[in-house]
All heavy atoms as a GROMACS GRO file, in nm:
protein
  582
    1MET      N    1  -0.833  -2.114   2.362
    1MET     CA    2  -0.715  -2.034   2.336
    1MET      C    3  -0.754  -1.887   2.331
    1MET      O    4  -0.853  -1.849   2.270
    1MET     CB    5  -0.653  -2.076   2.203
    1MET     CG    6  -0.532  -1.995   2.167
    1MET     SD    7  -0.436  -2.066   2.033
    1MET     CE    8  -0.498  -1.969   1.897
    2THR      N    9  -0.675  -1.803   2.395
    2THR     CA   10  -0.699  -1.659   2.396
    2THR      C   11  -0.598  -1.591   2.304
    2THR      O   12  -0.480  -1.621   2.308
    2THR     CB   13  -0.684  -1.602   2.537
    2THR    OG1   14  -0.775  -1.668   2.623
    2THR    CG2   15  -0.710  -1.454   2.540
    3LEU      N   16  -0.648  -1.501   2.220
    3LEU     CA   17  -0.560  -1.425   2.133
    3LEU      C   18  -0.534  -1.290   2.194
    3LEU      O   19  -0.625  -1.225   2.245
    3LEU     CB   20  -0.624  -1.408   1.995
    3LEU     CG   21  -0.652  -1.534   1.916
    3LEU    CD1   22  -0.722  -1.500   1.786
    3LEU    CD2   23  -0.523  -1.610   1.888
    4ASN      N   24  -0.411  -1.247   2.193
    4ASN     CA   25  -0.375  -1.116   2.243
    4ASN      C   26  -0.327  -1.028   2.129
    4ASN      O   27  -0.253  -1.073   2.044
    4ASN     CB   28  -0.263  -1.125   2.347
    4ASN     CG   29  -0.309  -1.190   2.474
    4ASN    OD1   30  -0.422  -1.167   2.517
    4ASN    ND2   31  -0.224  -1.269   2.535
    5LEU      N   32  -0.367  -0.905   2.130
    5LEU     CA   33  -0.320  -0.807   2.033
    5LEU      C   34  -0.208  -0.728   2.100
    5LEU      O   35  -0.217  -0.608   2.118
    5LEU     CB   36  -0.434  -0.716   1.988
    5LEU     CG   37  -0.550  -0.786   1.920
    5LEU    CD1   38  -0.661  -0.688   1.890
    5LEU    CD2   39  -0.504  -0.855   1.794
    6GLU      N   40  -0.104  -0.797   2.135
    6GLU     CA   41   0.002  -0.739   2.215
    6GLU      C   42   0.057  -0.607   2.162
    6GLU      O   43   0.069  -0.511   2.238
    6GLU     CB   44   0.115  -0.840   2.230
    6GLU     CG   45   0.177  -0.836   2.367
    6GLU     CD   46   0.275  -0.949   2.382
    6GLU    OE1   47   0.232  -1.065   2.389
    6GLU    OE2   48   0.395  -0.919   2.386
    7PRO      N   49   0.092  -0.597   2.032
    7PRO     CA   50   0.149  -0.469   1.988
    7PRO      C   51   0.054  -0.351   2.011
    7PRO      O   52   0.098  -0.246   2.057
    7PRO     CB   53   0.174  -0.490   1.840
    7PRO     CG   54   0.192  -0.636   1.826
    7PRO     CD   55   0.096  -0.695   1.928
    8VAL      N   56  -0.074  -0.370   1.982
    8VAL     CA   57  -0.169  -0.261   2.001
    8VAL      C   58  -0.188  -0.232   2.149
    8VAL      O   59  -0.195  -0.118   2.190
    8VAL     CB   60  -0.304  -0.294   1.933
    8VAL    CG1   61  -0.409  -0.190   1.965
    8VAL    CG2   62  -0.286  -0.308   1.783
    9GLN      N   63  -0.194  -0.336   2.228
    9GLN     CA   64  -0.215  -0.318   2.371
    9GLN      C   65  -0.095  -0.256   2.441
    9GLN      O   66  -0.108  -0.204   2.550
    9GLN     CB   67  -0.249  -0.453   2.436
    9GLN     CG   68  -0.382  -0.507   2.390
    9GLN     CD   69  -0.407  -0.649   2.438
    9GLN    OE1   70  -0.318  -0.713   2.491
    9GLN    NE2   71  -0.527  -0.698   2.416
   10SER      N   72   0.020  -0.262   2.377
   10SER     CA   73   0.140  -0.208   2.443
   10SER      C   74   0.178  -0.069   2.391
   10SER      O   75   0.286  -0.021   2.419
   10SER     CB   76   0.258  -0.304   2.423
   10SER     OG   77   0.293  -0.312   2.287
   11ARG      N   78   0.088  -0.005   2.319
   11ARG     CA   79   0.117   0.130   2.271
   11ARG      C   80   0.123   0.225   2.390
   11ARG      O   81   0.044   0.216   2.482
   11ARG     CB   82   0.008   0.178   2.174
   11ARG     CG   83   0.002   0.100   2.046
   11ARG     CD   84   0.094   0.162   1.944
   11ARG     NE   85   0.083   0.090   1.818
   11ARG     CZ   86   0.184   0.026   1.763
   11ARG    NH1   87   0.301   0.025   1.818
   11ARG    NH2   88   0.168  -0.037   1.649
   12PHE      N   89   0.217   0.315   2.384
   12PHE     CA   90   0.233   0.413   2.490
   12PHE      C   91   0.184   0.551   2.447
   12PHE      O   92   0.211   0.649   2.514
   12PHE     CB   93   0.380   0.420   2.533
   12PHE     CG   94   0.431   0.288   2.584
   12PHE    CD1   95   0.527   0.218   2.513
   12PHE    CD2   96   0.380   0.233   2.700
   12PHE    CE1   97   0.574   0.096   2.560
   12PHE    CE2   98   0.426   0.110   2.747
   12PHE     CZ   99   0.522   0.041   2.676
   13ARG      N  100   0.113   0.555   2.336
   13ARG     CA  101   0.062   0.681   2.283
   13ARG      C  102  -0.068   0.651   2.209
   13ARG      O  103  -0.094   0.538   2.170
   13ARG     CB  104   0.163   0.743   2.188
   13ARG     CG  105   0.194   0.651   2.070
   13ARG     CD  106   0.273   0.717   1.961
   13ARG     NE  107   0.306   0.621   1.857
   13ARG     CZ  108   0.223   0.574   1.764
   13ARG    NH1  109   0.098   0.612   1.762
   13ARG    NH2  110   0.262   0.488   1.672
   14PRO      N  111  -0.149   0.751   2.189
   14PRO     CA  112  -0.270   0.730   2.109
   14PRO      C  113  -0.231   0.705   1.963
   14PRO      O  114  -0.124   0.747   1.918
   14PRO     CB  115  -0.345   0.863   2.121
   14PRO     CG  116  -0.275   0.943   2.224
   14PRO     CD  117  -0.140   0.886   2.244
   15THR      N  118  -0.319   0.639   1.890
   15THR     CA  119  -0.292   0.618   1.748
   15THR      C  120  -0.304   0.751   1.674
   15THR      O  121  -0.376   0.842   1.715
   15THR     CB  122  -0.391   0.516   1.687
   15THR    OG1  123  -0.525   0.561   1.712
   15THR    CG2  124  -0.371   0.378   1.743
   16THR      N  125  -0.234   0.759   1.563
   16THR     CA  126  -0.238   0.880   1.480
   16THR      C  127  -0.359   0.875   1.388
   16THR      O  128  -0.421   0.768   1.370
   16THR     CB  129  -0.111   0.893   1.394
   16THR    OG1  130  -0.108   0.784   1.301
   16THR    CG2  131   0.015   0.893   1.481
   17ASN      N  132  -0.393   0.987   1.327
   17ASN     CA  133  -0.502   0.990   1.229
   17ASN      C  134  -0.473   0.893   1.114
   17ASN      O  135  -0.563   0.824   1.067
   17ASN     CB  136  -0.523   1.131   1.175
   17ASN     CG  137  -0.584   1.223   1.278
   17ASN    OD1  138  -0.646   1.180   1.374
   17ASN    ND2  139  -0.564   1.353   1.258
   18TYR      N  140  -0.347   0.890   1.070
   18TYR     CA  141  -0.308   0.798   0.963
   18TYR      C  142  -0.331   0.653   1.006
   18TYR      O  143  -0.387   0.573   0.930
   18TYR     CB  144  -0.161   0.819   0.924
   18TYR     CG  145  -0.104   0.702   0.848
   18TYR    CD1  146  -0.137   0.682   0.714
   18TYR    CD2  147  -0.020   0.610   0.910
   18TYR    CE1  148  -0.087   0.573   0.645
   18TYR    CE2  149   0.031   0.502   0.842
   18TYR     CZ  150  -0.003   0.483   0.709
   18TYR     OH  151   0.046   0.374   0.641
   19GLU      N  152  -0.287   0.616   1.125
   19GLU     CA  153  -0.304   0.479   1.173
   19GLU      C  154  -0.451   0.441   1.183
   19GLU      O  155  -0.491   0.329   1.145
   19GLU     CB  156  -0.234   0.460   1.307
   19GLU     CG  157  -0.083   0.468   1.297
   19GLU     CD  158  -0.014   0.483   1.430
   19GLU    OE1  159  -0.079   0.520   1.531
   19GLU    OE2  160   0.108   0.460   1.435
   20ASP      N  161  -0.533   0.533   1.231
   20ASP     CA  162  -0.677   0.508   1.239
   20ASP      C  163  -0.738   0.489   1.100
   20ASP      O  164  -0.817   0.396   1.078
   20ASP     CB  165  -0.749   0.622   1.311
   20ASP     CG  166  -0.722   0.626   1.460
   20ASP    OD1  167  -0.683   0.522   1.517
   20ASP    OD2  168  -0.738   0.734   1.519
   21ALA      N  169  -0.702   0.576   1.005
   21ALA     CA  170  -0.756   0.567   0.869
   21ALA      C  171  -0.710   0.438   0.802
   21ALA      O  172  -0.789   0.370   0.735
   21ALA     CB  173  -0.714   0.688   0.787
   22PHE      N  174  -0.583   0.402   0.820
   22PHE     CA  175  -0.529   0.278   0.763
   22PHE      C  176  -0.603   0.157   0.819
   22PHE      O  177  -0.645   0.068   0.744
   22PHE     CB  178  -0.379   0.272   0.791
   22PHE     CG  179  -0.308   0.154   0.732
   22PHE    CD1  180  -0.316   0.125   0.597
   22PHE    CD2  181  -0.228   0.074   0.812
   22PHE    CE1  182  -0.248   0.016   0.543
   22PHE    CE2  183  -0.159  -0.034   0.760
   22PHE     CZ  184  -0.169  -0.064   0.624
   23ALA      N  185  -0.622   0.154   0.949
   23ALA     CA  186  -0.692   0.043   1.013
   23ALA      C  187  -0.838   0.036   0.965
   23ALA      O  188  -0.889  -0.074   0.939
   23ALA     CB  189  -0.687   0.057   1.165
   24ASP      N  190  -0.903   0.149   0.954
   24ASP     CA  191  -1.042   0.151   0.906
   24ASP      C  192  -1.051   0.096   0.764
   24ASP      O  193  -1.142   0.017   0.733
   24ASP     CB  194  -1.099   0.293   0.910
   24ASP     CG  195  -1.126   0.343   1.051
   24ASP    OD1  196  -1.126   0.262   1.146
   24ASP    OD2  197  -1.144   0.466   1.066
   25GLU      N  198  -0.959   0.137   0.677
   25GLU     CA  199  -0.961   0.087   0.539
   25GLU      C  200  -0.934  -0.062   0.535
   25GLU      O  201  -0.997  -0.135   0.458
   25GLU     CB  202  -0.861   0.162   0.451
   25GLU     CG  203  -0.902   0.303   0.418
   25GLU     CD  204  -1.034   0.313   0.342
   25GLU    OE1  205  -1.077   0.215   0.277
   25GLU    OE2  206  -1.096   0.420   0.348
   26LEU      N  207  -0.838  -0.109   0.614
   26LEU     CA  208  -0.811  -0.253   0.617
   26LEU      C  209  -0.932  -0.331   0.664
   26LEU      O  210  -0.964  -0.437   0.610
   26LEU     CB  211  -0.692  -0.283   0.709
   26LEU     CG  212  -0.555  -0.259   0.651
   26LEU    CD1  213  -0.448  -0.291   0.754
   26LEU    CD2  214  -0.534  -0.344   0.526
   27GLU      N  215  -1.001  -0.279   0.764
   27GLU     CA  216  -1.121  -0.345   0.814
   27GLU      C  217  -1.226  -0.354   0.703
   27GLU      O  218  -1.291  -0.457   0.685
   27GLU     CB  219  -1.176  -0.269   0.934
   27GLU     CG  220  -1.292  -0.337   1.002
   27GLU     CD  221  -1.335  -0.263   1.127
   27GLU    OE1  222  -1.250  -0.211   1.200
   27GLU    OE2  223  -1.458  -0.260   1.151
   28THR      N  224  -1.241  -0.247   0.627
   28THR     CA  225  -1.336  -0.246   0.516
   28THR      C  226  -1.296  -0.345   0.409
   28THR      O  227  -1.380  -0.421   0.357
   28THR     CB  228  -1.346  -0.104   0.456
   28THR    OG1  229  -1.395  -0.015   0.558
   28THR    CG2  230  -1.441  -0.099   0.337
   29VAL      N  231  -1.168  -0.347   0.374
   29VAL     CA  232  -1.118  -0.439   0.271
   29VAL      C  233  -1.140  -0.584   0.314
   29VAL      O  234  -1.198  -0.664   0.240
   29VAL     CB  235  -0.969  -0.412   0.242
   29VAL    CG1  236  -0.910  -0.522   0.155
   29VAL    CG2  237  -0.952  -0.277   0.174
   30TYR      N  238  -1.096  -0.618   0.434
   30TYR     CA  239  -1.114  -0.755   0.483
   30TYR      C  240  -1.262  -0.789   0.496
   30TYR      O  241  -1.304  -0.901   0.465
   30TYR     CB  242  -1.044  -0.775   0.617
   30TYR     CG  243  -0.893  -0.766   0.611
   30TYR    CD1  244  -0.822  -0.707   0.714
   30TYR    CD2  245  -0.820  -0.816   0.503
   30TYR    CE1  246  -0.684  -0.699   0.711
   30TYR    CE2  247  -0.682  -0.809   0.499
   30TYR     CZ  248  -0.615  -0.749   0.603
   30TYR     OH  249  -0.478  -0.742   0.599
   31GLY      N  250  -1.342  -0.695   0.541
   31GLY     CA  251  -1.486  -0.717   0.556
   31GLY      C  252  -1.557  -0.742   0.424
   31GLY      O  253  -1.662  -0.804   0.420
   32SER      N  254  -1.498  -0.691   0.315
   32SER     CA  255  -1.559  -0.713   0.183
   32SER      C  256  -1.519  -0.849   0.125
   32SER      O  257  -1.562  -0.883   0.015
   32SER     CB  258  -1.518  -0.601   0.086
   32SER     OG  259  -1.382  -0.613   0.050
   33GLY      N  260  -1.438  -0.924   0.199
   33GLY     CA  261  -1.401  -1.057   0.155
   33GLY      C  262  -1.266  -1.067   0.086
   33GLY      O  263  -1.228  -1.175   0.042
   34VAL      N  264  -1.195  -0.958   0.077
   34VAL     CA  265  -1.062  -0.960   0.015
   34VAL      C  266  -0.960  -0.994   0.122
   34VAL      O  267  -0.950  -0.924   0.223
   34VAL     CB  268  -1.029  -0.823  -0.049
   34VAL    CG1  269  -0.889  -0.824  -0.108
   34VAL    CG2  270  -1.131  -0.786  -0.154
   35HIS      N  271  -0.885  -1.103   0.099
   35HIS     CA  272  -0.789  -1.148   0.199
   35HIS      C  273  -0.652  -1.180   0.142
   35HIS      O  274  -0.558  -1.202   0.218
   35HIS     CB  275  -0.841  -1.271   0.275
   35HIS     CG  276  -0.970  -1.245   0.346
   35HIS    ND1  277  -0.976  -1.182   0.468
   35HIS    CD2  278  -1.098  -1.269   0.312
   35HIS    CE1  279  -1.102  -1.171   0.506
   35HIS    NE2  280  -1.178  -1.222   0.413
   36ASP      N  281  -0.639  -1.185   0.009
   36ASP     CA  282  -0.510  -1.215  -0.050
   36ASP      C  283  -0.430  -1.086  -0.065
   36ASP      O  284  -0.485  -0.978  -0.082
   36ASP     CB  285  -0.527  -1.284  -0.186
   36ASP     CG  286  -0.597  -1.195  -0.286
   36ASP    OD1  287  -0.717  -1.165  -0.267
   36ASP    OD2  288  -0.532  -1.153  -0.383
   37LEU      N  289  -0.298  -1.098  -0.059
   37LEU     CA  290  -0.211  -0.981  -0.060
   37LEU      C  291  -0.231  -0.894  -0.184
   37LEU      O  292  -0.250  -0.772  -0.170
   37LEU     CB  293  -0.064  -1.024  -0.045
   37LEU     CG  294   0.040  -0.912  -0.039
   37LEU    CD1  295   0.010  -0.814   0.073
   37LEU    CD2  296   0.178  -0.973  -0.024
   38PRO      N  297  -0.231  -0.950  -0.306
   38PRO     CA  298  -0.253  -0.863  -0.422
   38PRO      C  299  -0.389  -0.792  -0.418
   38PRO      O  300  -0.400  -0.675  -0.455
   38PRO     CB  301  -0.245  -0.959  -0.541
   38PRO     CG  302  -0.166  -1.075  -0.491
   38PRO     CD  303  -0.200  -1.087  -0.346
   39GLY      N  304  -0.491  -0.861  -0.370
   39GLY     CA  305  -0.624  -0.801  -0.361
   39GLY      C  306  -0.631  -0.689  -0.258
   39GLY      O  307  -0.693  -0.586  -0.283
   40VAL      N  308  -0.566  -0.710  -0.145
   40VAL     CA  309  -0.564  -0.606  -0.040
   40VAL      C  310  -0.492  -0.482  -0.091
   40VAL      O  311  -0.540  -0.370  -0.075
   40VAL     CB  312  -0.499  -0.660   0.090
   40VAL    CG1  313  -0.474  -0.547   0.189
   40VAL    CG2  314  -0.586  -0.768   0.153
   41VAL      N  315  -0.378  -0.503  -0.157
   41VAL     CA  316  -0.301  -0.390  -0.211
   41VAL      C  317  -0.384  -0.314  -0.315
   41VAL      O  318  -0.390  -0.190  -0.312
   41VAL     CB  319  -0.167  -0.440  -0.269
   41VAL    CG1  320  -0.098  -0.332  -0.350
   41VAL    CG2  321  -0.076  -0.488  -0.156
   42ALA      N  322  -0.448  -0.386  -0.405
   42ALA     CA  323  -0.530  -0.322  -0.507
   42ALA      C  324  -0.645  -0.244  -0.444
   42ALA      O  325  -0.675  -0.130  -0.484
   42ALA     CB  326  -0.584  -0.426  -0.605
   43ALA      N  327  -0.709  -0.304  -0.343
   43ALA     CA  328  -0.821  -0.237  -0.277
   43ALA      C  329  -0.775  -0.111  -0.204
   43ALA      O  330  -0.842  -0.008  -0.209
   43ALA     CB  331  -0.890  -0.333  -0.180
   44LEU      N  332  -0.661  -0.118  -0.139
   44LEU     CA  333  -0.608   0.001  -0.070
   44LEU      C  334  -0.575   0.112  -0.170
   44LEU      O  335  -0.596   0.229  -0.141
   44LEU     CB  336  -0.484  -0.034   0.012
   44LEU     CG  337  -0.508  -0.105   0.144
   44LEU    CD1  338  -0.375  -0.146   0.206
   44LEU    CD2  339  -0.588  -0.019   0.239
   45ASN      N  340  -0.524   0.075  -0.286
   45ASN     CA  341  -0.492   0.176  -0.387
   45ASN      C  342  -0.616   0.243  -0.442
   45ASN      O  343  -0.608   0.353  -0.497
   45ASN     CB  344  -0.407   0.116  -0.500
   45ASN     CG  345  -0.263   0.104  -0.459
   45ASN    OD1  346  -0.210   0.187  -0.386
   45ASN    ND2  347  -0.198  -0.001  -0.507
   46ALA      N  348  -0.731   0.180  -0.426
   46ALA     CA  349  -0.857   0.240  -0.471
   46ALA      C  350  -0.914   0.337  -0.368
   46ALA      O  351  -1.014   0.402  -0.393
   46ALA     CB  352  -0.959   0.130  -0.501
   47THR      N  353  -0.847   0.348  -0.253
   47THR     CA  354  -0.892   0.439  -0.146
   47THR      C  355  -0.801   0.561  -0.142
   47THR      O  356  -0.705   0.571  -0.217
   47THR     CB  357  -0.886   0.370  -0.008
   47THR    OG1  358  -0.748   0.358   0.031
   47THR    CG2  359  -0.953   0.234  -0.009
   48GLY      N  360  -0.829   0.650  -0.050
   48GLY     CA  361  -0.746   0.768  -0.034
   48GLY      C  362  -0.633   0.750   0.065
   48GLY      O  363  -0.553   0.841   0.085
   49VAL      N  364  -0.625   0.634   0.128
   49VAL     CA  365  -0.520   0.610   0.227
   49VAL      C  366  -0.395   0.561   0.155
   49VAL      O  367  -0.398   0.461   0.086
   49VAL     CB  368  -0.564   0.507   0.333
   49VAL    CG1  369  -0.452   0.478   0.431
   49VAL    CG2  370  -0.687   0.556   0.407
   50ARG      N  371  -0.288   0.635   0.170
   50ARG     CA  372  -0.162   0.604   0.106
   50ARG      C  373  -0.055   0.577   0.211
   50ARG      O  374  -0.068   0.619   0.326
   50ARG     CB  375  -0.116   0.722   0.018
   50ARG     CG  376  -0.204   0.746  -0.100
   50ARG     CD  377  -0.176   0.640  -0.207
   50ARG     NE  378  -0.257   0.656  -0.326
   50ARG     CZ  379  -0.359   0.577  -0.356
   50ARG    NH1  380  -0.396   0.480  -0.276
   50ARG    NH2  381  -0.426   0.594  -0.467
   51PRO      N  382   0.053   0.510   0.170
   51PRO     CA  383   0.165   0.493   0.264
   51PRO      C  384   0.219   0.630   0.306
   51PRO      O  385   0.191   0.731   0.239
   51PRO     CB  386   0.269   0.416   0.182
   51PRO     CG  387   0.200   0.366   0.062
   51PRO     CD  388   0.080   0.452   0.040
   52PRO      N  389   0.298   0.635   0.411
   52PRO     CA  390   0.350   0.763   0.458
   52PRO      C  391   0.421   0.845   0.350
   52PRO      O  392   0.418   0.968   0.354
   52PRO     CB  393   0.446   0.724   0.570
   52PRO     CG  394   0.388   0.598   0.623
   52PRO     CD  395   0.334   0.526   0.502
   53ASP      N  396   0.483   0.780   0.250
   53ASP     CA  397   0.552   0.855   0.146
   53ASP      C  398   0.458   0.905   0.036
   53ASP      O  399   0.500   0.973  -0.057
   53ASP     CB  400   0.668   0.775   0.087
   53ASP     CG  401   0.624   0.654   0.006
   53ASP    OD1  402   0.501   0.633  -0.012
   53ASP    OD2  403   0.713   0.579  -0.039
   54GLY      N  404   0.329   0.871   0.045
   54GLY     CA  405   0.229   0.920  -0.050
   54GLY      C  406   0.219   0.844  -0.180
   54GLY      O  407   0.136   0.876  -0.265
   55SER      N  408   0.300   0.742  -0.199
   55SER     CA  409   0.299   0.665  -0.323
   55SER      C  410   0.184   0.564  -0.322
   55SER      O  411   0.111   0.552  -0.224
   55SER     CB  412   0.432   0.592  -0.340
   55SER     OG  413   0.449   0.496  -0.236
   56ASP      N  414   0.169   0.491  -0.431
   56ASP     CA  415   0.074   0.381  -0.434
   56ASP      C  416   0.127   0.266  -0.349
   56ASP      O  417   0.248   0.251  -0.331
   56ASP     CB  418   0.054   0.329  -0.577
   56ASP     CG  419  -0.033   0.421  -0.662
   56ASP    OD1  420  -0.103   0.508  -0.605
   56ASP    OD2  421  -0.031   0.404  -0.785
   57TRP      N  422   0.035   0.187  -0.296
   57TRP     CA  423   0.073   0.069  -0.221
   57TRP      C  424   0.130  -0.036  -0.316
   57TRP      O  425   0.083  -0.052  -0.427
   57TRP     CB  426  -0.048   0.008  -0.150
   57TRP     CG  427  -0.098   0.090  -0.036
   57TRP    CD1  428  -0.207   0.170  -0.035
   57TRP    CD2  429  -0.041   0.100   0.094
   57TRP    NE1  430  -0.222   0.231   0.088
   57TRP    CE2  431  -0.121   0.189   0.169
   57TRP    CE3  432   0.071   0.042   0.155
   57TRP    CZ2  433  -0.093   0.221   0.301
   57TRP    CZ3  434   0.098   0.075   0.287
   57TRP    CH2  435   0.016   0.163   0.358
   58THR      N  436   0.231  -0.107  -0.269
   58THR     CA  437   0.282  -0.227  -0.335
   58THR      C  438   0.277  -0.338  -0.232
   58THR      O  439   0.258  -0.311  -0.112
   58THR     CB  440   0.428  -0.208  -0.382
   58THR    OG1  441   0.512  -0.190  -0.267
   58THR    CG2  442   0.441  -0.089  -0.478
   59GLU      N  443   0.295  -0.461  -0.275
   59GLU     CA  444   0.297  -0.570  -0.178
   59GLU      C  445   0.409  -0.548  -0.077
   59GLU      O  446   0.392  -0.572   0.042
   59GLU     CB  447   0.312  -0.704  -0.250
   59GLU     CG  448   0.188  -0.740  -0.330
   59GLU     CD  449   0.198  -0.871  -0.404
   59GLU    OE1  450   0.288  -0.953  -0.372
   59GLU    OE2  451   0.116  -0.893  -0.495
   60GLU      N  452   0.523  -0.500  -0.124
   60GLU     CA  453   0.636  -0.475  -0.035
   60GLU      C  454   0.607  -0.362   0.063
   60GLU      O  455   0.633  -0.376   0.183
   60GLU     CB  456   0.760  -0.442  -0.116
   60GLU     CG  457   0.883  -0.419  -0.030
   60GLU     CD  458   1.005  -0.385  -0.112
   60GLU    OE1  459   1.048  -0.470  -0.192
   60GLU    OE2  460   1.057  -0.274  -0.095
   61SER      N  461   0.553  -0.251   0.013
   61SER     CA  462   0.527  -0.138   0.104
   61SER      C  463   0.419  -0.173   0.206
   61SER      O  464   0.426  -0.130   0.322
   61SER     CB  465   0.491  -0.010   0.028
   61SER     OG  466   0.367  -0.022  -0.039
   62PHE      N  467   0.320  -0.252   0.165
   62PHE     CA  468   0.214  -0.293   0.257
   62PHE      C  469   0.269  -0.381   0.368
   62PHE      O  470   0.244  -0.356   0.487
   62PHE     CB  471   0.102  -0.365   0.181
   62PHE     CG  472  -0.006  -0.419   0.270
   62PHE    CD1  473  -0.099  -0.334   0.329
   62PHE    CD2  474  -0.015  -0.554   0.297
   62PHE    CE1  475  -0.199  -0.383   0.412
   62PHE    CE2  476  -0.114  -0.603   0.380
   62PHE     CZ  477  -0.206  -0.518   0.438
   63THR      N  478   0.346  -0.484   0.332
   63THR     CA  479   0.399  -0.574   0.435
   63THR      C  480   0.500  -0.500   0.524
   63THR      O  481   0.505  -0.524   0.644
   63THR     CB  482   0.462  -0.700   0.374
   63THR    OG1  483   0.560  -0.662   0.277
   63THR    CG2  484   0.357  -0.786   0.308
   64ARG      N  485   0.577  -0.408   0.467
   64ARG     CA  486   0.672  -0.330   0.546
   64ARG      C  487   0.597  -0.240   0.646
   64ARG      O  488   0.636  -0.227   0.762
   64ARG     CB  489   0.760  -0.246   0.453
   64ARG     CG  490   0.874  -0.176   0.522
   64ARG     CD  491   0.968  -0.105   0.425
   64ARG     NE  492   0.899  -0.020   0.330
   64ARG     CZ  493   0.901  -0.038   0.197
   64ARG    NH1  494   0.969  -0.138   0.144
   64ARG    NH2  495   0.835   0.044   0.118
   65GLU      N  496   0.486  -0.181   0.600
   65GLU     CA  497   0.408  -0.094   0.688
   65GLU      C  498   0.342  -0.173   0.801
   65GLU      O  499   0.338  -0.128   0.916
   65GLU     CB  500   0.304  -0.016   0.608
   65GLU     CG  501   0.231   0.089   0.686
   65GLU     CD  502   0.319   0.205   0.733
   65GLU    OE1  503   0.442   0.201   0.720
   65GLU    OE2  504   0.261   0.301   0.786
   66LEU      N  505   0.291  -0.291   0.771
   66LEU     CA  506   0.234  -0.375   0.877
   66LEU      C  507   0.340  -0.411   0.981
   66LEU      O  508   0.314  -0.408   1.101
   66LEU     CB  509   0.173  -0.502   0.819
   66LEU     CG  510   0.041  -0.487   0.745
   66LEU    CD1  511  -0.010  -0.624   0.703
   66LEU    CD2  512  -0.064  -0.414   0.827
   67ALA      N  513   0.460  -0.442   0.934
   67ALA     CA  514   0.568  -0.476   1.026
   67ALA      C  515   0.605  -0.354   1.111
   67ALA      O  516   0.626  -0.366   1.232
   67ALA     CB  517   0.690  -0.526   0.949
   68ARG      N  518   0.612  -0.237   1.048
   68ARG     CA  519   0.647  -0.115   1.122
   68ARG      C  520   0.542  -0.083   1.228
   68ARG      O  521   0.574  -0.055   1.343
   68ARG     CB  522   0.661   0.003   1.025
   68ARG     CG  523   0.704   0.132   1.094
   68ARG     CD  524   0.706   0.248   0.997
   68ARG     NE  525   0.572   0.298   0.966
   68ARG     CZ  526   0.501   0.380   1.041
   68ARG    NH1  527   0.550   0.421   1.157
   68ARG    NH2  528   0.381   0.421   1.005
   69LEU      N  529   0.416  -0.091   1.188
   69LEU     CA  530   0.308  -0.058   1.283
   69LEU      C  531   0.293  -0.163   1.391
   69LEU      O  532   0.244  -0.132   1.499
   69LEU     CB  533   0.176  -0.037   1.206
   69LEU     CG  534   0.173   0.085   1.116
   69LEU    CD1  535   0.046   0.084   1.032
   69LEU    CD2  536   0.185   0.213   1.196
   70GLY      N  537   0.331  -0.285   1.362
   70GLY     CA  538   0.317  -0.393   1.459
   70GLY      C  539   0.437  -0.410   1.551
   70GLY      O  540   0.433  -0.490   1.644
   71ALA      N  541   0.543  -0.333   1.526
   71ALA     CA  542   0.662  -0.345   1.608
   71ALA      C  543   0.636  -0.294   1.749
   71ALA      O  544   0.565  -0.197   1.769
   71ALA     CB  545   0.777  -0.267   1.547
   72LYS      N  546   0.693  -0.363   1.845
   72LYS     CA  547   0.676  -0.322   1.984
   72LYS      C  548   0.745  -0.188   2.007
   72LYS      O  549   0.857  -0.166   1.961
   72LYS     CB  550   0.735  -0.428   2.077
   72LYS     CG  551   0.706  -0.400   2.222
   72LYS     CD  552   0.749  -0.515   2.311
   72LYS     CE  553   0.713  -0.480   2.454
   72LYS     NZ  554   0.744  -0.589   2.543
   73GLU      N  555   0.678  -0.100   2.075
   73GLU     CA  556   0.733   0.032   2.103
   73GLU      C  557   0.813   0.030   2.233
   73GLU      O  558   0.774  -0.036   2.329
   73GLU     CB  559   0.622   0.135   2.115
   73GLU     CG  560   0.549   0.158   1.986
   73GLU     CD  561   0.438   0.262   2.000
   73GLU    OE1  562   0.403   0.299   2.113
   73GLU    OE2  563   0.389   0.307   1.896
   74ASP      N  564   0.922   0.103   2.234
   74ASP     CA  565   0.999   0.121   2.357
   74ASP      C  566   0.943   0.239   2.433
   74ASP      O  567   0.892   0.334   2.376
   74ASP     CB  568   1.147   0.147   2.324
   74ASP     CG  569   1.213   0.027   2.263
   74ASP    OD1  570   1.176  -0.086   2.300
   74ASP    OD2  571   1.301   0.044   2.176
   75ARG      N  572   0.954   0.231   2.559
   75ARG     CA  573   0.910   0.342   2.644
   75ARG      C  574   1.012   0.448   2.654
   75ARG      O  575   1.125   0.438   2.652
   75ARG     CB  576   0.876   0.291   2.782
   75ARG     CG  577   0.730   0.305   2.800
   75ARG     CD  578   0.686   0.280   2.935
   75ARG     NE  579   0.546   0.315   2.918
   75ARG     CZ  580   0.467   0.345   3.012
   75ARG    NH1  581   0.507   0.342   3.133
   75ARG    NH2  582   0.345   0.376   2.991
   0.00000   0.00000   0.00000
């Protein structure tokens, strides 16, 4: 079975600095063995990467941001 990262592959623009920093932090969090939603949120709050509104991460804001970033872009 082949996995496709369709949303990322269908981007029509380069990623932003925020998107790169968010992805890097997520990679670090997951790489440290944290995979549950409360743990990921807590780990992200311990970093300097914040949601676009600058607040602390919550489970809701994290899942909303993943959905926003994963949405297919229109041309």
